[in-house]
C-alpha positions in Angstrom: 0.0 0.0 0.0 1.6 3.3 -1.0 2.2 5.8 1.8 -0.4 8.5 2.3 0.9 12.0 1.9 0.1 14.4 4.8 -1.6 17.6 3.6 0.5 20.7 4.2 -0.4 23.0 6.9 -1.1 26.7 6.1 2.1 27.7 7.9 4.1 25.2 5.9 2.6 26.5 2.7 3.5 30.1 3.6 7.0 29.1 4.5 7.4 27.2 1.2 6.0 30.1 -0.8 8.3 32.6 1.0 11.4 30.4 0.4 10.6 30.1 -3.3 9.7 33.7 -3.7 12.9 35.0 -2.1 15.3 32.5 -3.7 15.6 34.5 -6.9 15.3 38.0 -5.7 19.1 38.6 -5.7 19.8 36.4 -8.8 18.7 38.0 -12.0 19.5 34.9 -14.0 17.0 32.9 -12.0 13.4 32.7 -13.4 10.5 33.8 -11.2 9.0 30.9 -9.1 6.0 29.1 -10.7 3.5 30.2 -8.0 4.0 33.9 -8.8 1.3 34.9 -11.2 -0.6 38.0 -12.3 -4.2 38.6 -13.2 -6.0 35.6 -14.7 -3.2 33.3 -13.6 -0.8 34.6 -16.2 3.0 34.6 -15.5 4.2 37.7 -13.8 7.8 38.0 -15.0 7.7 41.8 -15.2 6.1 42.3 -11.7 8.6 39.9 -10.1 11.5 41.8 -11.9 10.2 45.1 -10.4 10.1 43.6 -6.9 13.6 42.1 -7.5 15.0 45.5 -8.6 13.4 47.2 -5.5 15.1 44.8 -3.2 18.5 45.3 -4.8 18.1 49.0 -4.8 17.1 49.0 -1.1 20.2 47.0 -0.2 22.5 49.2 -2.3 21.0 52.3 -0.5 21.6 50.5 2.9 25.3 50.0 2.0 25.6 53.6 0.8 24.2 54.8 4.2 26.7 52.6 6.1 29.7 53.6 3.9 29.3 57.2 3.0 33.0 58.0 2.8 33.6 55.0 0.6 30.8 56.1 -1.7 32.1 59.6 -1.9 35.6 58.4 -2.8 34.4 56.1 -5.6 31.5 58.2 -6.9 27.9 56.9 -6.9 28.1 54.9 -10.1 31.1 52.9 -9.1 29.7 52.4 -5.7 26.5 51.0 -7.0 28.3 48.6 -9.3 30.5 47.2 -6.5 27.6 47.1 -4.1 25.4 45.2 -6.6 28.2 42.7 -7.1 28.5 42.3 -3.3 24.8 41.8 -2.8 24.7 39.0 -5.4 27.6 37.2 -3.8 26.6 37.8 -0.1 22.9 38.3 0.4 21.7 39.5 3.9 21.1 37.0 6.6 19.7 39.4 9.2 16.5 41.5 9.1 18.5 44.4 10.6 19.9 46.4 7.7 22.7 48.0 9.8 24.1 44.5 10.3 24.4 44.1 6.5 27.7 44.9 4.9 30.0 43.4 7.5 31.8 41.6 4.7 31.8 44.5 2.3 35.3 45.7 3.0 36.7 42.3 2.3 34.7 42.2 -0.9 36.2 45.6 -2.0 39.7 44.2 -1.3 39.0 41.4 -3.8 37.0 43.5 -6.3 38.9 43.6 -9.6 38.0 47.2 -10.5 39.0 48.6 -7.1 42.6 47.4 -7.3 43.8 50.9 -8.3 42.6 52.1 -4.8 44.3 49.6 -2.5 43.5 51.7 0.6 39.7 51.7 -0.1 39.0 48.5 1.7 40.7 49.8 4.9 38.7 53.0 4.7 35.5 50.9 4.5 36.8 48.9 7.5 37.1 52.1 9.5 33.5 53.0 8.5 32.3 49.5 9.5 33.9 49.9 12.9 32.3 53.4 13.2 28.9 51.9 12.6 29.5 49.0 15.0 30.6 51.5 17.7 27.5 53.6 17.0 25.2 50.7 17.7 27.2 49.1 20.5 25.8 49.0 24.1 26.3 51.9 26.4 28.8 51.6 29.2 30.6 53.9 31.7 34.2 54.4 30.7 37.0 53.7 33.1 37.8 56.6 35.3 41.5 57.5 35.6 41.1 57.6 39.4 40.2 53.9 39.5 43.3 53.0 37.6 45.4 55.2 39.9 44.1 53.3 42.9 45.8 50.1 41.8 49.1 49.6 43.6 52.1 50.4 41.3 53.6 46.9 41.9 50.4 45.3 40.5 50.0 47.5 37.4 51.9 45.1 35.1 49.4 42.4 36.0 46.4 44.6 35.5 43.8 43.4 33.0 41.4 45.7 31.3 37.8 45.2 30.2 37.1 46.9 26.8 34.2 49.2 26.2 31.6 47.5 23.9 32.2 50.3 21.3 36.0 50.0 21.2 37.6 48.8 17.9 41.0 48.9 16.4 41.5 49.0 12.6 45.1 48.6 11.3 46.1 49.7 7.8 49.2 49.9 5.6 47.8 53.1 4.1 46.7 56.5 5.5 43.1 55.1 6.0 42.3 57.4 9.0 43.2 60.6 7.1 41.3 59.5 4.0 38.3 58.5 6.1 38.2 61.8 7.9 38.6 63.9 4.8 35.7 62.1 3.1 33.4 61.7 6.0 32.6 65.4 6.3 30.4 67.3 3.9 33.1 69.9 2.9 35.3 69.8 -0.1 38.2 67.3 -0.1 41.6 68.8 -0.9 44.9 67.1 -1.6 45.7 64.5 1.1 49.4 64.7 2.0 49.4 61.8 4.4 51.4 58.7 3.4 52.3 55.4 5.1 50.4 53.2 7.5 47.8 54.5 9.9 46.0 52.7 12.7 42.6 53.7 14.0 41.0 53.6 17.5 37.3 53.8 17.2 35.3 54.5 20.4 32.0 55.9 21.7 32.4 56.8 25.4 29.2 58.9 25.2 26.8 59.7 22.4 29.3 60.5 19.7 31.7 58.1 17.9 35.3 59.2 17.7 38.0 57.9 15.3 41.6 58.6 16.5 44.9 58.0 14.8 46.9 55.7 17.0 50.6 56.5 17.6 53.4 54.0 16.9 52.8 50.8 18.8 49.4 52.0 20.0 47.4 49.5 17.9 49.3 46.5 19.3 49.1 47.9 22.8 45.3 48.4 22.7 44.6 45.2 20.8 46.5 43.2 23.4 44.5 44.8 26.2 41.2 44.2 24.4 42.3 40.5 24.2 42.6 40.5 28.0 46.4 40.5 28.0 47.9 42.2 31.1 49.3 45.7 30.9 52.9 44.5 31.1 52.5 42.0 28.2 50.7 44.6 26.1 53.4 47.2 26.7 56.2 44.7 25.9 54.5 43.8 22.6 54.1 47.5 21.7 57.8 48.2 22.5 58.8 45.2 20.3 56.9 46.7 17.4 58.0 50.3 17.8 60.9 51.8 19.8 58.9 55.1 19.6 56.1 53.6 21.8 55.3 55.9 24.7 53.6 53.9 27.5 52.4 56.9 29.6 51.0 58.7 26.6 49.2 55.6 25.3 47.6 54.9 28.7 46.4 58.5 28.9 45.1 58.3 25.4 43.1 55.2 25.9 41.6 56.6 29.1 40.7 59.9 27.3 39.1 57.9 24.5 37.0 55.9 26.9 38.3 52.7 25.4 37.9 50.5 28.5 35.3 50.2 31.3 37.2 48.5 34.1 40.7 47.4 35.2 41.8 45.0 37.9 45.0 43.2 38.8 45.1 39.7 37.3 46.7 36.6 38.7 50.5 36.7 38.8 52.3 34.0 36.8 
């Protein structure tokens, strides 16, 4: 006796329809699903194409809102082209549009027509960090008085807790200067900066700040974010740059509100 097929529930039908409907929205080569029809049961290729185009345009606009400096550098036409290619390769997985584009900088780095701008991907990474900092949870920054209360002999063992809005972006190019020049609404003049620049992105209050880290600063802050003790972080920073200034970097990270707590860790 052949098995009896169970009739589909309404919820299952709706999920099946939604899956079939969305499957081709970001793939222009894919035909509309069979269940999509117009008046009189006729095929609705044009209507589906309009909906498909609206989805793509909305995602391009979302990327443009997240990466305004990148768009300004490339111009709107180039940006739309690279954004469209990214959307087809990496469709969104979250209903929150601000979450979309996390892989966009990596895509720009691989994008054939962006190779003449090797610094562009890092500018986009700074912008992504800016957006993540903007949406991060609020927290009270570490007060300098609390750090001063730790006994000097325990400072090297001290471990810091990063603020949720703290990010470090490293670049072989002057990404911070290029980001700052193109993030404002004013005209962009000739950028004289050259060489690598590392960014510290924070939001101790309502506003997001992007600071150019001094030599060794990125290694220092990154080690602290990774829960390495202060002594180990300083040693790594000195190993990278003989110009590293420990006192100035501690003052800088406190002023930036990059951490929320500090306490002596266990001694080895």
